[in-house]
VEXVO-334457 format. One record per atom (N, C-alpha, C, O): x, y, z; atom name; residue number from 1. Coordinates in steps of 0.05 Angstrom, whole numbers. Each point is the difference from the previous one (the first is absolute). Layout:
N
PT      u      v      w atom seq
PT      X      Y      Z   CA NUM
...
END
This chain:
241
PT      u      v      w atom seq
PT     16    -24      0    N   1
PT    -16     24      0   CA   1
PT     17     25      0    C   1
PT     -8     21    -11    O   1
PT     32    -22     23    N   2
PT     16     23      2   CA   2
PT     16      6    -25    C   2
PT      9     22     -4    O   2
PT     -7    -42    -14    N   3
PT     18      3    -23   CA   3
PT     -8     22    -18    C   3
PT     16     13    -13    O   3
PT    -43     -8     10    N   4
PT     -9     20    -19   CA   4
PT      7     28     10    C   4
PT      0     19    -16    O   4
PT      4    -15     42    N   5
PT      7     26     11   CA   5
PT     30      6     -3    C   5
PT      8     23      1    O   5
PT      8    -43     -6    N   6
PT     29      3      1   CA   6
PT     13    -10    -25    C   6
PT     -8    -19    -13    O   6
PT     29     34      5    N   7
PT     16     -8    -23   CA   7
PT     19    -23      8    C   7
PT      7    -17    -17    O   7
PT      0     16     42    N   8
PT     15    -23     11   CA   8
PT    -10     -5     29    C   8
PT     -5     19     15    O   8
PT      3    -44     -8    N   9
PT     -9     -7     27   CA   9
PT     14    -26      9    C   9
PT      6    -17    -17    O   9
PT      0     16     42    N  10
PT     15    -22     12   CA  10
PT    -13     -8     26    C  10
PT    -12     16     14    O  10
PT     15    -41     -7    N  11
PT     -9    -11     25   CA  11
PT     25     -5     17    C  11
PT     17    -16     -8    O  11
PT    -15     29     32    N  12
PT     23     -4     16   CA  12
PT     -3    -24     19    C  12
PT    -23     -8      5    O  12
PT     45     -4      4    N  13
PT     -2    -22     19   CA  13
PT    -15      7     26    C  13
PT    -10    -18     13    O  13
PT      9     44     -7    N  14
PT    -13      8     25   CA  14
PT    -31      1     -3    C  14
PT    -14      6     19    O  14
PT      5    -11    -43    N  15
PT    -29      1     -5   CA  15
PT    -11     27     -8    C  15
PT    -24      4      0    O  15
PT     42     13     -8    N  16
PT     -8     27    -11   CA  16
PT      1      0    -30    C  16
PT     14    -16    -13    O  16
PT    -30     34      2    N  17
PT      2      5    -29   CA  17
PT     15     26     -5    C  17
PT     -4     20     13    O  17
PT     23    -22    -31    N  18
PT     15     23     -9   CA  18
PT    -10      7    -28    C  18
PT      0    -18    -18    O  18
PT     -7     43     13    N  19
PT    -10      7    -26   CA  19
PT      8     28     -9    C  19
PT      4     18     16    O  19
PT     -1    -15    -42    N  20
PT      7     26    -12   CA  20
PT    -22      7    -20    C  20
PT     -4    -14    -20    O  20
PT    -10     36     26    N  21
PT    -25      5    -14   CA  21
PT      4      6    -30    C  21
PT     21     11     -8    O  21
PT    -41    -18     -7    N  22
PT     -1      4    -29   CA  22
PT    -11     28     -5    C  22
PT    -19      9     13    O  22
PT     30      4    -33    N  23
PT     -9     27     -7   CA  23
PT    -30      0     -8    C  23
PT    -13     21      2    O  23
PT      3    -43    -12    N  24
PT    -28     -1     -8   CA  24
PT    -19      2     24    C  24
PT    -24      3     -4    O  24
PT     35     -6     28    N  25
PT    -16      5     24   CA  25
PT     -3     29      7    C  25
PT    -15      8     17    O  25
PT     30      9    -32    N  26
PT     -2     29      4   CA  26
PT     22     11     18    C  26
PT     14    -15     14    O  26
PT    -12     41    -14    N  27
PT     19     14     17   CA  27
PT     -7     -3     29    C  27
PT    -23      5      8    O  27
PT     42    -12      9    N  28
PT     -4     -3     29   CA  28
PT     12     22     16    C  28
PT     -2      0     25    O  28
PT     15     19    -38    N  29
PT     14     22     14   CA  29
PT    -16     26      2    C  29
PT    -11      8    -20    O  29
PT     10      4     43    N  30
PT    -14     25      3   CA  30
PT     14     24    -11    C  30
PT    -12     20     -8    O  30
PT     39    -21      7    N  31
PT     16     24     -7   CA  31
PT      7      1    -29    C  31
PT     10     20     -9    O  31
PT    -14    -42     -6    N  32
PT      7      0    -28   CA  32
PT    -25     -8    -16    C  32
PT     -7    -23     -1    O  32
PT     -6     43    -11    N  33
PT    -25     -5    -13   CA  33
PT     -2     13    -27    C  33
PT     13     21     -4    O  33
PT    -28    -33    -14    N  34
PT     -5     13    -25   CA  34
PT    -17     25      4    C  34
PT    -16      1     20    O  34
PT     18     19    -37    N  35
PT    -17     24      3   CA  35
PT    -30     -9      0    C  35
PT     -9    -14    -17    O  35
PT     -5     24     38    N  36
PT    -28     -7      2   CA  36
PT     -6    -25     15    C  36
PT    -23     -6      6    O  36
PT     44    -10      0    N  37
PT     -5    -25     16   CA  37
PT     -4      8     29    C  37
PT     17     13     12    O  37
PT    -39    -22     -1    N  38
PT     -7      8     27   CA  38
PT     11    -20     21    C  38
PT      7    -23     -6    O  38
PT     -6     33     31    N  39
PT      8    -18     22   CA  39
PT    -20    -22      3    C  39
PT      8    -23      7    O  39
PT    -33     28    -11    N  40
PT    -20    -21      2   CA  40
PT      5    -22    -20    C  40
PT     -5    -24      6    O  40
PT     15     31    -29    N  41
PT      7    -21    -20   CA  41
PT     23    -17     10    C  41
PT      0    -25     -3    O  41
PT     20     37     16    N  42
PT     22    -15     11   CA  42
PT    -10    -19     22    C  42
PT      7    -23      1    O  42
PT    -25     33     16    N  43
PT    -11    -17     21   CA  43
PT    -16    -24    -12    C  43
PT      2    -22     10    O  43
PT    -16     27    -32    N  44
PT    -14    -22    -13   CA  44
PT     19    -21    -11    C  44
PT     -5    -24      2    O  44
PT     28     33    -13    N  45
PT     20    -19     -9   CA  45
PT     11    -17     23    C  45
PT      3    -24     -3    O  45
PT      2     37     25    N  46
PT     11    -14     23   CA  46
PT    -20    -21     10    C  46
PT      7    -22      7    O  46
PT    -33     30     -6    N  47
PT    -20    -19      9   CA  47
PT     -2    -23    -18    C  47
PT     -4    -23      9    O  47
PT      7     27    -35    N  48
PT     -2    -21    -20   CA  48
PT     23    -20      4    C  48
PT     -4    -24     -2    O  48
PT     28     34      7    N  49
PT     23    -17      4   CA  49
PT     -4    -16     26    C  49
PT      4    -25      0    O  49
PT    -13     38     21    N  50
PT     -5    -14     25   CA  50
PT    -21    -21     -3    C  50
PT      2    -22     11    O  50
PT    -23     28    -26    N  51
PT    -22    -20     -4   CA  51
PT     10    -25    -14    C  51
PT     -6    -22      8    O  51
PT     22     26    -29    N  52
PT     10    -23    -15   CA  52
PT     20    -15     16    C  52
PT      3    -25     -4    O  52
PT     12     38     22    N  53
PT     20    -13     16   CA  53
PT    -12    -13     26    C  53
PT     14    -14     14    O  53
PT    -39     20     -9    N  54
PT    -12    -10     25   CA  54
PT      7     15     25    C  54
PT     -1    -11     22    O  54
PT      9     36    -25    N  55
PT      8     17     22   CA  55
PT    -25     17      8    C  55
PT    -14     10    -17    O  55
PT     10     -8     43    N  56
PT    -22     17     10   CA  56
PT      3     29    -10    C  56
PT     21     11      1    O  56
PT    -43      0    -11    N  57
PT      1     26    -13   CA  57
PT     11     22     18    C  57
PT     -9      3     23    O  57
PT     28     11    -34    N  58
PT     11     24     14   CA  58
PT     21     -6     22    C  58
PT      8     18     14    O  58
PT      0    -44    -11    N  59
PT     17     -7     22   CA  59
PT     30     -1     -7    C  59
PT     17     -2     18    O  59
PT    -10      3    -44    N  60
PT     28      0     -8   CA  60
PT     14     26      9    C  60
PT    -12     21     -3    O  60
PT     36    -24     13    N  61
PT     15     24      9   CA  61
PT     17     10    -23    C  61
PT     18    -14     -9    O  61
PT    -25     38     -1    N  62
PT     17     14    -20   CA  62
PT     15     22     15    C  62
PT     -9      8     22    O  62
PT     30      2    -34    N  63
PT     17     20     13   CA  63
PT      1     26    -17    C  63
PT     -5     -1    -24    O  63
PT     13     22     37    N  64
PT      8     25    -15   CA  64
PT     30     -2     -4    C  64
PT     16      6     18    O  64
PT     -8    -14    -42    N  65
PT     28     -7     -6   CA  65
PT     15     25     -9    C  65
PT     -9     16    -16    O  65
PT     34    -13     27    N  66
PT     16     24     -6   CA  66
PT     29     -7     -6    C  66
PT     18     17      3    O  66
PT    -13    -42    -12    N  67
PT     27     -8     -7   CA  67
PT     19      1     25    C  67
PT     23      8     -2    O  67
PT    -34    -17     24    N  68
PT     16      0     25   CA  68
PT      9    -28      7    C  68
PT     -5    -19    -16    O  68
PT     18     16     38    N  69
PT      8    -26     11   CA  69
PT    -16     -7     25    C  69
PT      8    -18     15    O  69
PT    -31     31    -12    N  70
PT    -16     -3     24   CA  70
PT    -18    -25     -2    C  70
PT    -13     -5    -20    O  70
PT     13    -10     42    N  71
PT    -17    -25      2   CA  71
PT    -19      5     23    C  71
PT      7      9     21    O  71
PT    -33    -17    -25    N  72
PT    -20      3     21   CA  72
PT    -12    -27      6    C  72
PT     -2    -18    -18    O  72
PT     -7     15     43    N  73
PT    -15    -24      8   CA  73
PT    -29      4     -8    C  73
PT    -13     20      7    O  73
PT      2    -39    -22    N  74
PT    -27      4    -12   CA  74
PT    -22    -12     16    C  74
PT    -24      8     -5    O  74
PT     29    -26     23    N  75
PT    -22    -13     14   CA  75
PT    -17     18     16    C  75
PT    -23     -6      6    O  75
PT     34     29      2    N  76
PT    -16     19     16   CA  76
PT    -12     22    -18    C  76
PT    -14     18     11    O  76
PT     18    -20    -37    N  77
PT    -11     21    -18   CA  77
PT    -26     -9    -12    C  77
PT     -4    -24     -6    O  77
PT    -15     42      2    N  78
PT    -24     -6    -14   CA  78
PT      5     -3    -30    C  78
PT     21     10    -10    O  78
PT    -39    -22     -5    N  79
PT      3     -2    -28   CA  79
PT     -4     26    -15    C  79
PT     -7     20     12    O  79
PT     10    -21    -39    N  80
PT      0     24    -16   CA  80
PT    -26     15      1    C  80
PT      0     25     -3    O  80
PT    -22    -38      8    N  81
PT    -26     14      0   CA  81
PT     -2     19     24    C  81
PT    -18     18     -1    O  81
PT     35    -21     21    N  82
PT     -1     17     23   CA  82
PT     23     20      1    C  82
PT     -1     20     14    O  82
PT     23    -26    -28    N  83
PT     24     17      3   CA  83
PT      6     17    -24    C  83
PT     14     20      2    O  83
PT    -26    -26    -26    N  84
PT      7     13    -25   CA  84
PT     30      3     -4    C  84
PT     10     21     -7    O  84
PT      4    -42     13    N  85
PT     29     -2     -4   CA  85
PT     15     22     15    C  85
PT     19     12    -11    O  85
PT    -26     -6     35    N  86
PT     12     22     15   CA  86
PT     26     -7     15    C  86
PT     14     18      8    O  86
PT     -8    -44     -6    N  87
PT     25     -8     14   CA  87
PT     23      3    -19    C  87
PT      1    -14    -20    O  87
PT     19     30     28    N  88
PT     23      5    -18   CA  88
PT     21    -20      6    C  88
PT     12     -1     22    O  88
PT     -6    -16    -42    N  89
PT     20    -21      2   CA  89
PT      3    -13    -27    C  89
PT    -16      4    -18    O  89
PT     37    -20     15    N  90
PT      4    -15    -25   CA  90
PT      2    -30      4    C  90
PT      8    -14    -18    O  90
PT    -14      5     42    N  91
PT     -2    -29      5   CA  91
PT    -18     -4     24    C  91
PT     -1     17     18    O  91
PT    -13    -39    -18    N  92
PT    -17     -7     23   CA  92
PT      3    -30      6    C  92
PT      6    -16    -17    O  92
PT    -10     10     43    N  93
PT      2    -28      9   CA  93
PT    -25     -7     16    C  93
PT    -10     15     16    O  93
PT      1    -40    -21    N  94
PT    -21    -12     17   CA  94
PT     13    -22     16    C  94
PT      6    -21    -11    O  94
PT     -1     25     36    N  95
PT     13    -20     17   CA  95
PT    -18    -25      3    C  95
PT     11    -22      3    O  95
PT    -37     26     -4    N  96
PT    -18    -23      2   CA  96
PT     -5    -13    -27    C  96
PT     -9    -23     -1    O  96
PT     15     36    -21    N  97
PT     -6    -10    -26   CA  97
PT    -29      1     -8    C  97
PT     -8    -10    -20    O  97
PT     -8     23     37    N  98
PT    -29      1     -4   CA  98
PT     -9     25    -14    C  98
PT    -22      1    -11    O  98
PT     38     20     11    N  99
PT     -8     25    -13   CA  99
PT      8      1    -29    C  99
PT     23     -4     -7    O  99
PT    -42      8    -11    N 100
PT      7      2    -29   CA 100
PT     17     25     -5    C 100
PT     -7     22     10    O 100
PT     29    -25    -24    N 101
PT     18     21     -5   CA 101
PT      2      6    -30    C 101
PT     -2    -18    -17    O 101
PT      7     43     10    N 102
PT      4      8    -28   CA 102
PT     21     22     -2    C 102
PT      2     17     17    O 102
PT     13    -18    -40    N 103
PT     19     21     -5   CA 103
PT     -3      7    -30    C 103
PT     -4    -17    -17    O 103
PT      4     43     11    N 104
PT     -6     10    -27   CA 104
PT     26      6    -16    C 104
PT     19     10     11    O 104
PT    -20    -17    -36    N 105
PT     23      5    -18   CA 105
PT     -8      5    -28    C 105
PT    -23     -6     -8    O 105
PT     41     17     -8    N 106
PT     -3      3    -29   CA 106
PT     27      3    -12    C 106
PT      4     19    -15    O 106
PT     14    -36     20    N 107
PT     28     -3     -9   CA 107
PT     19     -8     24    C 107
PT     17    -17     -4    O 107
PT    -22     29     27    N 108
PT     16     -8     24   CA 108
PT     -7    -29      6    C 108
PT    -19    -12     -9    O 108
PT     36      0     26    N 109
PT     -5    -28      8   CA 109
PT    -21     -3     22    C 109
PT      3     13     21    O 109
PT    -23    -29    -26    N 110
PT    -17     -8     23   CA 110
PT     11    -26     11    C 110
PT      2    -20    -14    O 110
PT      6     20     39    N 111
PT     12    -24     12   CA 111
PT    -18    -10     22    C 111
PT     -7     15     18    O 111
PT     -1    -40    -20    N 112
PT    -18    -12     19   CA 112
PT     15    -22     15    C 112
PT     15    -16    -12    O 112
PT    -19     15     38    N 113
PT     14    -19     17   CA 113
PT    -19    -19     15    C 113
PT    -21      9      9    O 113
PT     28    -34     -7    N 114
PT    -12    -18     19   CA 114
PT     22    -14     16    C 114
PT     23      1     -8    O 114
PT    -31    -15     29    N 115
PT     20    -14     16   CA 115
PT     -9    -28      5    C 115
PT    -23     -8     -6    O 115
PT     41     -8     18    N 116
PT     -7    -27      7   CA 116
PT    -17      0     26    C 116
PT    -10    -21      8    O 116
PT      7     45      4    N 117
PT    -18      3     23   CA 117
PT    -27     10    -10    C 117
PT    -13    -13    -16    O 117
PT      5     36     25    N 118
PT    -25     11     -9   CA 118
PT      1     29    -10    C 118
PT    -19     10    -11    O 118
PT     41      4     16    N 119
PT      2     28     -7   CA 119
PT      1      4    -31    C 119
PT     10    -17    -14    O 119
PT    -20     40      6    N 120
PT      1      8    -29   CA 120
PT      9     29     -1    C 120
PT     -1     15     20    O 120
PT      9     -6    -44    N 121
PT      9     28     -4   CA 121
PT     -2      7    -29    C 121
PT      0    -17    -18    O 121
PT     -1     43     13    N 122
PT      3     11    -28   CA 122
PT     18     24      1    C 122
PT      1     14     21    O 122
PT     13     -9    -43    N 123
PT     18     23     -1   CA 123
PT      0     12    -28    C 123
PT     -2    -15    -20    O 123
PT      5     41     19    N 124
PT      2     15    -25   CA 124
PT     30      8     -3    C 124
PT     10     15     16    O 124
PT      3    -26    -36    N 125
PT     29      4     -3   CA 125
PT      6     10    -28    C 125
PT      4    -15    -19    O 125
PT     -2     41     17    N 126
PT     11     13    -24   CA 126
PT     30      5      5    C 126
PT     11    -10     19    O 126
PT      1     26    -37    N 127
PT     28      6      4   CA 127
PT      6     13     27    C 127
PT     18     -9     14    O 127
PT    -34     29     -6    N 128
PT      5     14     25   CA 128
PT     -4    -18     24    C 128
PT     17     -1     18    O 128
PT    -39    -13    -18    N 129
PT     -6    -18     22   CA 129
PT     20    -23      3    C 129
PT      8     -7     22    O 129
PT      0     -4    -45    N 130
PT     19    -21      0   CA 130
PT     27      9     11    C 130
PT     12    -14     17    O 130
PT     -3     37    -25    N 131
PT     25     11     11   CA 131
PT     -2      9     29    C 131
PT     20      1     14    O 131
PT    -44      6     -6    N 132
PT     -4     10     27   CA 132
PT     -4    -23     21    C 132
PT      3      5     24    O 132
PT     -8    -29    -34    N 133
PT     -2    -23     18   CA 133
PT    -27    -10      7    C 133
PT     -4    -13     21    O 133
PT    -16     18    -38    N 134
PT    -27     -9      6   CA 134
PT     -2    -30      2    C 134
PT    -15    -10     16    O 134
PT     30     -4    -33    N 135
PT     -2    -29      1   CA 135
PT     14    -11     25    C 135
PT    -10    -18     13    O 135
PT     33     29     -7    N 136
PT     14     -9     25   CA 136
PT    -17      5     24    C 136
PT     -1    -16     18    O 136
PT    -12     39    -17    N 137
PT    -16      7     23   CA 137
PT    -24    -19      3    C 137
PT     -8     -8     22    O 137
PT     -4      1    -45    N 138
PT    -23    -18      0   CA 138
PT      8    -28     10    C 138
PT    -13    -12     17    O 138
PT     36      3    -27    N 139
PT     10    -27      8   CA 139
PT      7      0     30    C 139
PT     -6    -19     14    O 139
PT     19     41     -5    N 140
PT      8      1     28   CA 140
PT    -25      0     18    C 140
PT      1    -12     21    O 140
PT    -22     26    -29    N 141
PT    -24      1     16   CA 141
PT    -14    -27      1    C 141
PT    -10     -9     20    O 141
PT     10     -5    -43    N 142
PT    -11    -27      0   CA 142
PT     15    -18     19    C 142
PT    -12    -16     15    O 142
PT     39     19    -14    N 143
PT     16    -17     18   CA 143
PT     -3      8     29    C 143
PT      5    -17     18    O 143
PT    -12     41    -13    N 144
PT     -6      8     28   CA 144
PT    -24    -16     10    C 144
PT     -1     -8     23    O 144
PT    -19      4    -41    N 145
PT    -24    -15      8   CA 145
PT      5    -31      0    C 145
PT    -10    -14     17    O 145
PT     26      5    -36    N 146
PT      4    -29     -3   CA 146
PT     30     -5     -6    C 146
PT      7     -4    -23    O 146
PT      9      4     44    N 147
PT     29     -2     -4   CA 147
PT      9    -26    -14    C 147
PT     20      1    -14    O 147
PT    -34    -22     17    N 148
PT      9    -26    -12   CA 148
PT    -14     -6    -26    C 148
PT      7    -20    -13    O 148
PT    -26     36      5    N 149
PT    -15     -7    -24   CA 149
PT     16      5    -26    C 149
PT     17     17     -1    O 149
PT    -23    -34    -18    N 150
PT     10      4    -27   CA 150
PT    -17     20    -15    C 150
PT    -25     -1      2    O 150
PT     37     19    -17    N 151
PT    -15     21    -14   CA 151
PT      2     -5    -30    C 151
PT     21     -7    -11    O 151
PT    -44     10     -2    N 152
PT     -2     -2    -29   CA 152
PT    -10     27    -11    C 152
PT    -19     11     11    O 152
PT     31     -2    -32    N 153
PT     -8     26    -12   CA 153
PT     -7     -5    -30    C 153
PT     13    -15    -14    O 153
PT    -33     29      5    N 154
PT     -8      1    -28   CA 154
PT      4     28    -10    C 154
PT    -13     19     10    O 154
PT     30    -15    -30    N 155
PT      3     25    -14   CA 155
PT    -20      0    -23    C 155
PT      3    -16    -19    O 155
PT    -23     34     20    N 156
PT    -20      0    -21   CA 156
PT      8     15    -25    C 156
PT     23      9     -2    O 156
PT    -41     -6    -17    N 157
PT      5     14    -24   CA 157
PT     12     28      5    C 157
PT    -12     16     16    O 157
PT     33     -9    -29    N 158
PT     14     25      3   CA 158
PT     16      6    -25    C 158
PT      4    -17    -17    O 158
PT      6     41     15    N 159
PT     16      7    -24   CA 159
PT     26    -14      1    C 159
PT     14     -1     20    O 159
PT     -6    -10    -43    N 160
PT     24    -17     -1   CA 160
PT     25     17     -6    C 160
PT     -1     23     -7    O 160
PT     24    -36      9    N 161
PT     25     13     -4   CA 161
PT      6      9    -28    C 161
PT     17     17     -5    O 161
PT    -31    -28    -15    N 162
PT      4      8    -27   CA 162
PT    -19     23     -8    C 162
PT      1     10    -23    O 162
PT    -18     -1     42    N 163
PT    -19     21     -6   CA 163
PT      2     24     19    C 163
PT    -10     22     -7    O 163
PT     22    -26     30    N 164
PT      0     22     20   CA 164
PT     23     19     -5    C 164
PT     21     -2     12    O 164
PT    -25     20    -31    N 165
PT     21     19     -9   CA 165
PT      3     22     21    C 165
PT    -20     11     10    O 165
PT     45     -5     -4    N 166
PT      6     22     20   CA 166
PT     24     16    -11    C 166
PT     14    -10    -18    O 166
PT     -9     34     30    N 167
PT     25     14     -8   CA 167
PT     25    -15      9    C 167
PT     -1    -16     19    O 167
PT     22     20    -33    N 168
PT     25    -13      6   CA 168
PT      9      4     29    C 168
PT      9    -19     13    O 168
PT    -12     43     -3    N 169
PT      8      6     28   CA 169
PT    -16    -16     20    C 169
PT     10    -10     20    O 169
PT    -36      8    -25    N 170
PT    -17    -16     17   CA 170
PT      8    -29      0    C 170
PT      1    -13     21    O 170
PT      5      2    -44    N 171
PT      9    -28     -2   CA 171
PT     26     -3     16    C 171
PT      3    -20     14    O 171
PT     16     38    -17    N 172
PT     25     -1     13   CA 172
PT     -3      0     31    C 172
PT     12    -15     14    O 172
PT    -29     34     -5    N 173
PT     -4      3     29   CA 173
PT    -14    -24     12    C 173
PT      8    -10     21    O 173
PT    -28      0    -35    N 174
PT    -15    -23     11   CA 174
PT     16    -26     -1    C 174
PT      0    -15     19    O 174
PT     15     11    -41    N 175
PT     15    -25     -2   CA 175
PT     25      1     18    C 175
PT     12    -21      5    O 175
PT     -4     45      4    N 176
PT     22      1     19   CA 176
PT     -8    -12     27    C 176
PT     16    -11     14    O 176
PT    -42     13     -8    N 177
PT    -11    -12     24   CA 177
PT     -8    -29     -4    C 177
PT      6    -17     17    O 177
PT    -18     12    -40    N 178
PT    -10    -27     -6   CA 178
PT      9     -7    -29    C 178
PT    -14      6    -19    O 178
PT     38    -18     16    N 179
PT     11     -4    -27   CA 179
PT    -18    -15    -19    C 179
PT     -1      5    -24    O 179
PT    -15    -24     35    N 180
PT    -17    -16    -18   CA 180
PT    -22     17    -13    C 180
PT    -13     -9    -19    O 180
PT      8     33     30    N 181
PT    -20     17    -12   CA 181
PT      9     12    -27    C 181
PT    -17      8    -15    O 181
PT     42     -8      9    N 182
PT     11     11    -25   CA 182
PT    -12    -15    -24    C 182
PT      1    -25     -1    O 182
PT    -12     40    -18    N 183
PT    -11    -13    -23   CA 183
PT      1     19    -24    C 183
PT      7     23      2    O 183
PT    -15    -34    -25    N 184
PT     -1     15    -25   CA 184
PT    -26     -7    -14    C 184
PT     -8    -23     -1    O 184
PT     -6     43    -10    N 185
PT    -25     -5    -13   CA 185
PT      4    -16    -26    C 185
PT     23     -3     -9    O 185
PT    -44     -7     -2    N 186
PT      1    -15    -25   CA 186
PT      8     19    -23    C 186
PT      7     -9    -22    O 186
PT     -9     36     27    N 187
PT      8     19    -21   CA 187
PT     27     13      8    C 187
PT      7     21    -10    O 187
PT      7    -34     28    N 188
PT     28      6      7   CA 188
PT      4     27     14    C 188
PT     18     16     -7    O 188
PT    -35    -10     26    N 189
PT      3     24     17   CA 189
PT      1     -9     29    C 189
PT     -7    -23      7    O 189
PT     17     40     12    N 190
PT      2     -8     28   CA 190
PT    -26     -8     12    C 190
PT    -21     11     -6    O 190
PT     22    -32     23    N 191
PT    -24    -10     12   CA 191
PT      6    -12     27    C 191
PT     24     -3      8    O 191
PT    -45     -3      7    N 192
PT      3    -14     26   CA 192
PT    -18    -25      0    C 192
PT    -21      0    -12    O 192
PT     31    -21     24    N 193
PT    -15    -25      2   CA 193
PT     -9     -4     29    C 193
PT     14    -12     16    O 193
PT    -37     23     -9    N 194
PT    -10     -2     27   CA 194
PT     -7    -28      8    C 194
PT      7     -8     22    O 194
PT    -21     -8    -39    N 195
PT     -6    -28      9   CA 195
PT     25    -16      6    C 195
PT      0    -16     19    O 195
PT     21     18    -35    N 196
PT     24    -15      5   CA 196
PT     13      8     27    C 196
PT      9    -16     15    O 196
PT     -9     43    -10    N 197
PT     11     10     25   CA 197
PT    -16     -9     24    C 197
PT     11     -8     20    O 197
PT    -38     10    -23    N 198
PT    -17     -9     22   CA 198
PT      3    -29      6    C 198
PT      0     -8     23    O 198
PT      2     -8    -44    N 199
PT      3    -29      4   CA 199
PT     26     -6     14    C 199
PT      0    -16     20    O 199
PT     22     27    -29    N 200
PT     26     -5     13   CA 200
PT      0      9     29    C 200
PT     10    -15     17    O 200
PT    -20     38    -12    N 201
PT      0     11     27   CA 201
PT    -15    -19     19    C 201
PT     10     -6     21    O 201
PT    -33     -3    -29    N 202
PT    -16    -17     17   CA 202
PT     12    -28      3    C 202
PT     -1    -12     22    O 202
PT     12      1    -44    N 203
PT     13    -26      2   CA 203
PT     24      1     19    C 203
PT      6    -19     14    O 203
PT      9     41    -15    N 204
PT     23      4     18   CA 204
PT     -9      0     29    C 204
PT     16     -5     18    O 204
PT    -41     13    -13    N 205
PT    -11      0     27   CA 205
PT    -14    -26      7    C 205
PT    -13     -2     21    O 205
PT     16    -18    -38    N 206
PT    -11    -26      7   CA 206
PT    -29     -4     -8    C 206
PT    -13    -18     11    O 206
PT      2     35    -28    N 207
PT    -27     -2     -9   CA 207
PT     -2    -16    -26    C 207
PT     16      4    -18    O 207
PT    -36    -21     16    N 208
PT     -6    -14    -25   CA 208
PT    -16     19    -18    C 208
PT    -20     10      9    O 208
PT     30     -6    -33    N 209
PT    -12     21    -17   CA 209
PT    -11    -12    -26    C 209
PT     13    -16    -14    O 209
PT    -38     23      8    N 210
PT    -12     -7    -26   CA 210
PT     -4     27    -15    C 210
PT     -9     19     12    O 210
PT     16    -19    -37    N 211
PT      0     26    -15   CA 211
PT    -16     -2    -25    C 211
PT      4    -17    -17    O 211
PT    -23     35     14    N 212
PT    -17      1    -24   CA 212
PT     17      8    -24    C 212
PT     20     15      2    O 212
PT    -27    -26    -25    N 213
PT     14      7    -25   CA 213
PT    -16     21    -16    C 213
PT      7      7    -23    O 213
PT    -29      3     35    N 214
PT    -16     21    -14   CA 214
PT     13     27      4    C 214
PT      5      9     23    O 214
PT      0      5    -45    N 215
PT     10     28      1   CA 215
PT    -24     18     -4    C 215
PT    -15     -3    -19    O 215
PT     12     22     37    N 216
PT    -23     18     -1   CA 216
PT      0     18    -25    C 216
PT    -22      7     -9    O 216
PT     45     -1     -1    N 217
PT      1     17    -24   CA 217
PT     -7    -15    -25    C 217
PT     -9     11    -20    O 217
PT     15    -37     20    N 218
PT     -4    -17    -23   CA 218
PT    -27    -15     -2    C 218
PT     -7     -9    -21    O 218
PT     -7      8     44    N 219
PT    -24    -17      1   CA 219
PT    -24     17      8    C 219
PT     -1     12     21    O 219
PT    -19    -12    -38    N 220
PT    -24     17      4   CA 220
PT    -19    -11     21    C 220
PT    -20     13      6    O 220
PT     26    -36      5    N 221
PT    -17    -12     21   CA 221
PT      4     14     26    C 221
PT    -16     -4     19    O 221
PT     36     21    -17    N 222
PT      6     15     25   CA 222
PT      5     29     -6    C 222
PT      7      7    -23    O 222
PT    -12     10     42    N 223
PT      5     29     -4   CA 223
PT     29      7      1    C 223
PT     16    -13     13    O 223
PT     -8     34    -28    N 224
PT     27      9     -1   CA 224
PT      0     31      1    C 224
PT    -12     13    -17    O 224
PT     26     -2     37    N 225
PT      2     29      2   CA 225
PT     15     11    -25    C 225
PT     -8     20    -11    O 225
PT     29    -34      4    N 226
PT     16      9    -23   CA 226
PT    -15     -4    -26    C 226
PT      4     15    -20    O 226
PT    -21    -35     19    N 227
PT    -15     -6    -24   CA 227
PT    -22     20     -5    C 227
PT    -11      2    -22    O 227
PT      4     14     42    N 228
PT    -21     20     -3   CA 228
PT    -28    -11      2    C 228
PT     -6    -14     19    O 228
PT    -10     20    -39    N 229
PT    -29     -7      2   CA 229
PT     -4    -30     -6    C 229
PT     14    -11    -16    O 229
PT    -34     -1     30    N 230
PT    -16     13     20   CA 230
PT     15      3     26    C 230
PT     17    -16      7    O 230
PT    -23     37      8    N 231
PT     12      5     26   CA 231
PT    -13    -19     20    C 231
PT    -25     -3      0    O 231
PT     41     -9     17    N 232
PT    -11    -17     20   CA 232
PT     21    -14     17    C 232
PT     24      2     -6    O 232
PT    -33    -16     26    N 233
PT     17    -15     18   CA 233
PT    -11    -28      4    C 233
PT    -24     -3      5    O 233
PT     41    -17     -8    N 234
PT     -7    -27      8   CA 234
PT      9     -5     29    C 234
PT     14     17     11    O 234
PT    -23    -39      0    N 235
PT      7     -6     28   CA 235
PT     12    -28      2    C 235
PT     -8    -19    -12    O 235
PT     29     18     29    N 236
PT     10    -25     10   CA 236
PT    -15     -6     26    C 236
PT      0     17     18    O 236
PT    -11    -41    -15    N 237
PT    -17     -5     23   CA 237
PT      7    -27     13    C 237
PT     10    -18    -14    O 237
PT    -17     15     39    N 238
PT      2    -25     14   CA 238
PT    -23     -2     20    C 238
PT     -6     19     14    O 238
PT     -7    -42    -14    N 239
PT    -23     -3     17   CA 239
PT     -4    -30      6    C 239
PT      7    -17    -15    O 239
PT    -20     12     38    N 240
PT     -6    -28      8   CA 240
PT    -27     -8    -13    C 240
PT    -18     17     -3    O 240
PT     16    -42     -5    N 241
PT    -24    -10    -12   CA 241
PT    -22     -4     22    C 241
PT    -22     -8     -7    O 241
END
């Protein structure tokens, strides 16, 4: 039932579903909208995804994302229907694994975590967040809750290293910190490979990583900020059945 809502979906050993929403479910982001697209339309899209996923309406925790390395505990937060994405952070954790979590993207990496225990997490990792430590902070917080648990991460659809064109100086500065981020576009200009860097970083921290091969700029099934229209945000989500 959940597959029609998601371009990719996985079942974790912990009994959670990991899913990355399909653009045909509509824009899920409040801050990135087509001209004339209302907030009520966004809410309708979110309800449709929740309905198909079997999530109670309005209970998924969305965040006000600002490219930070901030992680919040989500179990004490109300769902989006009560908060209108007012909590400022770029990662959230459910220590109980019972709170549905979502993170919005349109080229940046949506990273979803489950554990061999019960905790779950989501993180928004673009260039700034990746370099600032959002993934390390998320993993560290998971381990505070479950020190002995094995962690699995899914990197969802994001812009690939052959498409994420950046200025030469930006490539030099970023790859000086994370060498694996260094890349070149398919048209031979400077680029960054965020998924490769995110995967290596997490594997070095002992996390099992699964990585989508969908590039947001190349695949119309997902939204892309760089690709332009239609404007929108997809979500990386994790929820208990």
